[in-house]
KOLLUMTOR-277107 format. One record per atom (N, C-alpha, C, O): x, y, z; atom name; residue in three letters. Coordinates in pm, whole numbers, padded with zeros to 5 digits. Example, Ala and Ser with C-alpha at 12.3 -4.5 7.8 and 13.67 -1.06 7.14 Angstrom:
BEGIN
x,y,z,site,code
01319,-00569,00780,N,ALA
01230,-00450,00780,CA,ALA
01320,-00330,00780,C,ALA
01424,-00332,00846,O,ALA
01285,-00225,00708,N,SER
01367,-00106,00714,CA,SER
01290,00003,00787,C,SER
01341,00114,00804,O,SER
end
This chain:
BEGIN
x,y,z,site,code
08576,-03291,04350,N,UNK
08513,-03433,04324,CA,UNK
08482,-03547,04268,C,UNK
08408,-03545,04169,O,UNK
08542,-03696,04329,N,UNK
08545,-03765,04200,CA,UNK
08397,-03852,04197,C,UNK
08307,-03861,04281,O,UNK
08414,-03909,04065,N,UNK
08278,-03997,04044,CA,UNK
08272,-04106,04094,C,UNK
08187,-04181,04047,O,UNK
08352,-04155,04200,N,UNK
08328,-04245,04256,CA,UNK
08275,-04289,04334,C,UNK
08271,-04227,04440,O,UNK
08193,-04447,04318,N,UNK
08102,-04444,04407,CA,UNK
08143,-04582,04485,C,UNK
08073,-04621,04579,O,UNK
08282,-04667,04435,N,UNK
08282,-04792,04458,CA,UNK
08412,-04805,04444,C,UNK
08470,-04762,04344,O,UNK
08485,-04878,04560,N,UNK
08666,-04855,04582,CA,UNK
08700,-05016,04632,C,UNK
08684,-05053,04748,O,UNK
08745,-05096,04530,N,UNK
08814,-05207,04565,CA,UNK
08939,-05228,04623,C,UNK
09019,-05153,04568,O,UNK
08984,-05285,04695,N,UNK
09126,-05285,04746,CA,UNK
09165,-05404,04733,C,UNK
09082,-05493,04752,O,UNK
09279,-05433,04702,N,UNK
09340,-05570,04675,CA,UNK
09468,-05542,04735,C,UNK
09555,-05462,04702,O,UNK
09458,-05671,04882,N,UNK
09589,-05664,04957,CA,UNK
09661,-05801,04948,C,UNK
09630,-05915,04980,O,UNK
09769,-05745,04891,N,UNK
09882,-05902,04876,CA,UNK
10006,-05846,04879,C,UNK
10030,-05731,04915,O,UNK
10071,-05911,04849,N,UNK
10208,-05897,04841,CA,UNK
10271,-05917,04699,C,UNK
10387,-05888,04670,O,UNK
10167,-05979,04603,N,UNK
10194,-05905,04439,CA,UNK
10244,-06016,04385,C,UNK
10238,-06031,04263,O,UNK
10306,-06121,04472,N,UNK
10420,-06217,04382,CA,UNK
10327,-06301,04280,C,UNK
10379,-06299,04168,O,UNK
10216,-06369,04282,N,UNK
10168,-06444,04247,CA,UNK
10243,-06376,04099,C,UNK
10288,-06262,04089,O,UNK
10239,-06496,03980,N,UNK
10236,-06426,03794,CA,UNK
10086,-06418,03760,C,UNK
10050,-06366,03654,O,UNK
10007,-06463,03839,N,UNK
09889,-06434,03790,CA,UNK
09780,-06343,03779,C,UNK
09671,-06329,03722,O,UNK
09893,-06261,03892,N,UNK
09818,-06152,03922,CA,UNK
09883,-06044,03825,C,UNK
10004,-06054,03805,O,UNK
09798,-05922,03751,N,UNK
09804,-05841,03669,CA,UNK
09719,-05765,03653,C,UNK
09610,-05791,03601,O,UNK
09764,-05633,03706,N,UNK
09659,-05516,03742,CA,UNK
09592,-05504,03599,C,UNK
09471,-05501,03574,O,UNK
09719,-05497,03496,N,UNK
09656,-05416,03347,CA,UNK
09578,-05562,03296,C,UNK
09600,-05583,03176,O,UNK
09530,-05619,03333,N,UNK
09414,-05736,03313,CA,UNK
09259,-05709,03322,C,UNK
09166,-05742,03247,O,UNK
09267,-05617,03475,N,UNK
09121,-05604,03487,CA,UNK
09067,-05473,03443,C,UNK
09121,-05364,03461,O,UNK
08907,-05504,03358,N,UNK
08874,-05394,03298,CA,UNK
08865,-05218,03390,C,UNK
08833,-05198,03507,O,UNK
08895,-05144,03313,N,UNK
08887,-04992,03390,CA,UNK
08722,-04958,03369,C,UNK
08654,-04962,03266,O,UNK
08683,-04921,03516,N,UNK
08561,-04883,03590,CA,UNK
08573,-04710,03579,C,UNK
08666,-04642,03624,O,UNK
08489,-04676,03529,N,UNK
08480,-04545,03623,CA,UNK
08427,-04513,03722,C,UNK
08463,-04407,03774,O,UNK
08305,-04605,03794,N,UNK
08285,-04631,03872,CA,UNK
08337,-04674,03981,C,UNK
08279,-04643,04086,O,UNK
08465,-04759,03986,N,UNK
08540,-04810,04083,CA,UNK
08671,-04789,04113,C,UNK
08766,-04851,04068,O,UNK
08673,-04704,04186,N,UNK
08827,-04648,04208,CA,UNK
08928,-04796,04286,C,UNK
08897,-04831,04400,O,UNK
09011,-04849,04231,N,UNK
09071,-04950,04245,CA,UNK
09214,-04947,04330,C,UNK
09311,-04900,04271,O,UNK
09230,-04989,04456,N,UNK
09350,-04956,04529,CA,UNK
09426,-05056,04569,C,UNK
09384,-05145,04643,O,UNK
09549,-05050,04521,N,UNK
09656,-05170,04569,CA,UNK
09724,-05151,04687,C,UNK
09806,-05059,04680,O,UNK
09716,-05214,04810,N,UNK
09770,-05193,04918,CA,UNK
09906,-05330,04925,C,UNK
09883,-05446,04956,O,UNK
10004,-05291,04899,N,UNK
10120,-05405,04918,CA,UNK
10173,-05414,05085,C,UNK
10185,-05348,05188,O,UNK
10194,-05567,05016,N,UNK
10275,-05626,05150,CA,UNK
10401,-05678,05165,C,UNK
10467,-05732,05077,O,UNK
10436,-05659,05289,N,UNK
10575,-05686,05252,CA,UNK
10578,-05845,05249,C,UNK
10481,-05889,05312,O,UNK
10662,-05948,05193,N,UNK
10622,-06074,05142,CA,UNK
10744,-06132,05226,C,UNK
10761,-06241,05169,O,UNK
10817,-06126,05304,N,UNK
10919,-06198,05397,CA,UNK
10856,-06286,05485,C,UNK
10762,-06243,05552,O,UNK
10893,-06407,05495,N,UNK
10827,-06477,05579,CA,UNK
10682,-06509,05617,C,UNK
10644,-06541,05730,O,UNK
10608,-06497,05510,N,UNK
10447,-06453,05472,CA,UNK
10377,-06572,05395,C,UNK
10327,-06544,05287,O,UNK
10369,-06698,05438,N,UNK
10317,-06798,05377,CA,UNK
10160,-06826,05387,C,UNK
10130,-06834,05507,O,UNK
10076,-06839,05326,N,UNK
09915,-06892,05339,CA,UNK
09890,-06794,05401,C,UNK
09922,-06837,05512,O,UNK
09864,-06716,05415,N,UNK
09785,-06593,05472,CA,UNK
09706,-06513,05375,C,UNK
09739,-06463,05267,O,UNK
09560,-06513,05457,N,UNK
09466,-06434,05359,CA,UNK
09352,-06419,05439,C,UNK
09317,-06484,05537,O,UNK
09285,-06302,05369,N,UNK
09202,-06240,05416,CA,UNK
09020,-06323,05433,C,UNK
08942,-06309,05340,O,UNK
08990,-06380,05524,N,UNK
08887,-06519,05491,CA,UNK
08778,-06421,05509,C,UNK
08685,-06450,05434,O,UNK
08755,-06319,05578,N,UNK
08643,-06249,05574,CA,UNK
08637,-06068,05586,C,UNK
08751,-06021,05597,O,UNK
08542,-05977,05586,N,UNK
08586,-05894,05612,CA,UNK
08433,-05851,05598,C,UNK
08360,-05915,05523,O,UNK
08381,-05733,05677,N,UNK
08217,-05628,05721,CA,UNK
08289,-05511,05798,C,UNK
08375,-05472,05876,O,UNK
08188,-05486,05718,N,UNK
08185,-05285,05793,CA,UNK
08140,-05298,05913,C,UNK
08056,-05385,05935,O,UNK
08180,-05224,06005,N,UNK
08130,-05244,06177,CA,UNK
07977,-05121,06115,C,UNK
07868,-05178,06126,O,UNK
07971,-05018,06076,N,UNK
07811,-04953,06067,CA,UNK
07816,-04962,05913,C,UNK
07904,-04923,05837,O,UNK
07733,-05007,05893,N,UNK
07688,-05006,05755,CA,UNK
07620,-04901,05633,C,UNK
07596,-04910,05513,O,UNK
07600,-04765,05772,N,UNK
07625,-04672,05644,CA,UNK
07712,-04541,05687,C,UNK
07719,-04466,05785,O,UNK
07766,-04554,05578,N,UNK
07878,-04433,05534,CA,UNK
07849,-04328,05516,C,UNK
07769,-04314,05424,O,UNK
07898,-04184,05597,N,UNK
07908,-04068,05564,CA,UNK
08086,-04023,05484,C,UNK
08199,-04068,05469,O,UNK
08008,-03916,05458,N,UNK
08088,-03850,05325,CA,UNK
08218,-03790,05438,C,UNK
08188,-03742,05547,O,UNK
08346,-03800,05396,N,UNK
08500,-03738,05526,CA,UNK
08442,-03805,05639,C,UNK
08413,-03723,05727,O,UNK
08416,-03910,05665,N,UNK
08436,-03998,05810,CA,UNK
08512,-04093,05775,C,UNK
08531,-04100,05654,O,UNK
08579,-04191,05855,N,UNK
08632,-04291,05899,CA,UNK
08590,-04396,05888,C,UNK
08513,-04400,05985,O,UNK
08579,-04532,05818,N,UNK
08505,-04640,05816,CA,UNK
08623,-04756,05900,C,UNK
08743,-04783,05887,O,UNK
08512,-04802,05987,N,UNK
08579,-04934,06052,CA,UNK
08483,-05068,05990,C,UNK
08368,-05087,05949,O,UNK
08594,-05137,06011,N,UNK
08640,-05265,05912,CA,UNK
08665,-05389,06057,C,UNK
08753,-05378,06143,O,UNK
08565,-05497,06051,N,UNK
08600,-05632,06111,CA,UNK
08680,-05708,06017,C,UNK
08623,-05724,05909,O,UNK
08818,-05772,06029,N,UNK
08861,-05840,05908,CA,UNK
08945,-05966,05995,C,UNK
09024,-05957,06089,O,UNK
08883,-06107,05906,N,UNK
08954,-06195,05995,CA,UNK
09071,-06260,05910,C,UNK
09041,-06310,05802,O,UNK
09226,-06263,05959,N,UNK
09266,-06292,05882,CA,UNK
09297,-06521,05934,C,UNK
09276,-06585,06036,O,UNK
09347,-06555,05806,N,UNK
09380,-06675,05859,CA,UNK
09532,-06720,05814,C,UNK
09583,-06684,05708,O,UNK
09597,-06804,05913,N,UNK
09711,-06787,05859,CA,UNK
09734,-06970,05807,C,UNK
09774,-07045,05896,O,UNK
09716,-07013,05709,N,UNK
09788,-07159,05713,CA,UNK
09895,-07231,05664,C,UNK
09926,-07337,05610,O,UNK
09948,-07103,05715,N,UNK
10155,-07174,05771,CA,UNK
10178,-07282,05846,C,UNK
10115,-07357,05921,O,UNK
10264,-07272,05814,N,UNK
10328,-07395,05910,CA,UNK
10351,-07346,06033,C,UNK
10356,-07419,06132,O,UNK
10370,-07205,06038,N,UNK
10441,-07136,06121,CA,UNK
10352,-07066,06246,C,UNK
10409,-06999,06331,O,UNK
end
């Protein structure tokens, strides 16, 4: 059993020089998860909003999300 009660997801191509995971403070109650994206032809796309379908979480059950992704590129 983990002592984590929070999870933080970073979804990115991790190309920006300003992103350095080692600069994040360590927190024993937050598990940080990095989700890398392939950066081929992805310009100015970002997650605008994210919400949980069900506000009640149960151990061992999947969680459904509503995610709004915005494309500000010219493509």
